[in-house]
N, C-alpha and C positions, 0 to 999 in steps of 0.2 A: 309797842310791838316788842314782844318778848325774844330774847335771843335763846338760842339753843347751842349747846356745846356738843358736837359729835364725836364721840369717842371712836376711834378706830378699831377695828377688829369686830365691831359689831353689824353685821349685813343688814339687820332690820332697821338699824338706826340710820344708816347712810340711806338705805332705799326710802325712809320717811323724810329725810332731808332734801334728797333729791326731788321728790314729790312736792315738798313745800316750796322748793326755789322754783320749780316749774309753774307751779301755781301761783306763785308772786309774780313771775314775769309775764304770765298770762294776763293777770290783773292789771300790772302797769301799762301793757300794750293796749289793753281795751280801754284804760283810764284815760290815756294820752291820745291816742288814735280815734278814739270814739267807736261805738258799735257800728257795725255795717248795716247802713238803711235798707228797708226793704225796696228792691228793684235796682240797687247800686251794682257796682261793676268791679267786684273785688277779684275777678279774673282777668281784668286788664284788657278786655275785647273793645273798650271804647264805647262810642256812642251808636256803634253799629244798628244794635236792636232798636234803639229809640229812634234812630233816623227812618229805620223800615216801618216801624209803627206810625210815625208821623206821616210818612209818605203815603201811606195807605188811609190817613185820615186827614190828609191836605186839604179837603174840600170842606172841612168842618172849621167853625169858628173856635178855636183853641187858643188859650192864653200861653204865654211862656210860664206861667205858674203850673198849668195843666200839664205841660210837657215836662217841666222840672220835675214835678211829683211823678209823673211816669218813669222818670230817670232815677229817682230817689235823691236828686240833688237839691240845692237852693237855685234860685233863678239866677243869681250872681254866679255860681260855679258853672252853672249850664252855659251860660253866655261865654265864660272865658274857654270852657272846654270846647265848646262848639266851634268857636273862632280857631283854637289850636289845631282842631281836627279837619275843619272844612275849609278854613280861610275867610270864611263869609260869617255874616251874622245870622242868626236864625231867622230873621224876617228875610234876608236875601235869599237865603237857601229855599224857605219855603214858596217864595213868589217864582223862583226859577223851577221848583217842582210843579207849581200851578201852570206856569207858560209852557213846559213841556208836554203836559197832559192835553192843554188848550190845542196844542200843534196837532196831536194825535187825533183829537175829536175833529178840527178843521180838515185833516186829511181824509178822515173814514166816514164822516157824518155830513149831512145838510142841515143841521142845527144852524141857527141864527147866532150873530156873534154875542148878543145878548144873553141867549141861554145858556152857551157855552160859558161865558164870563160866570155866571151863577153855578152851573155845574163843578166848576173847578175852584169856587170857593172864594171868589172875588165878591165884595159887597156891591161894586157898583161896575155897572158895562164901561163907564167912562175911564174909571182908575184901570180896568182890565186893558183898555186900548193902549193907554199910556204904557203901561209896564210891558205890553207885549211888543209895542215898537221900540220901546228902550233895550230890551233883551235880545229881540230877533232883527232887529233893524228895519223892519217893514210893518205895516197895518196887518192886523187879523185877515181881512179881506183880501188885501194883496198876496198874503201868504196864501190863502187857499186858491186864489186865481193861479199862482204860479205851479201849486202842487197839482190841480186839477190839469192846467194845460200841458204838464208834463205826462199825466195818464193818457190823454187822448191822442189816439195815433194820428198821424198826418198823413 
C-alpha cells in the first residue's frame, strides 16, 4: 500500500485524501463485518418479519434451513437469535403457533381432530393430541366440548 503525503494548503489534495480514507474505512468495515446477506436485518428489527412469514406458513413442512435462508442467517445464528428474542426454540414456537391455530379450528369448525391435525401442520394426529394436551392442559375433544358448552344457551 502506498502512502501519500498531503500538503497543507491544497484543497483538492485534502479532498482526495479524505475520499481515500473514507474508502479505506468502508472497505475495512465490509472486510471484517462481512457483506449484508440478502434478507438479513441491517435495520435491527429482529426476527419479526421472519416470524410473521413462518406463522403464515406453519402448516407447511419447513426445515430450519428453509427458515434460516429466508432470514438470511445460518441455522446456528437463527437458533441463537430465536432463543434470545422469543425465549423458546424454533420447534417450541412453531408447535405453539400450530396449537393456537388448532384451537381456533376446534372453536369455529366441526372438522374432526385428525383433519385439524393435518390442516395445522402435524404429521401425525397422535403427536398432535399429545402436543395439544401438553400445551393446553386438555385433549382436543375436551377443549371443543368446553367451548361448545359455553356457546349453548342454558
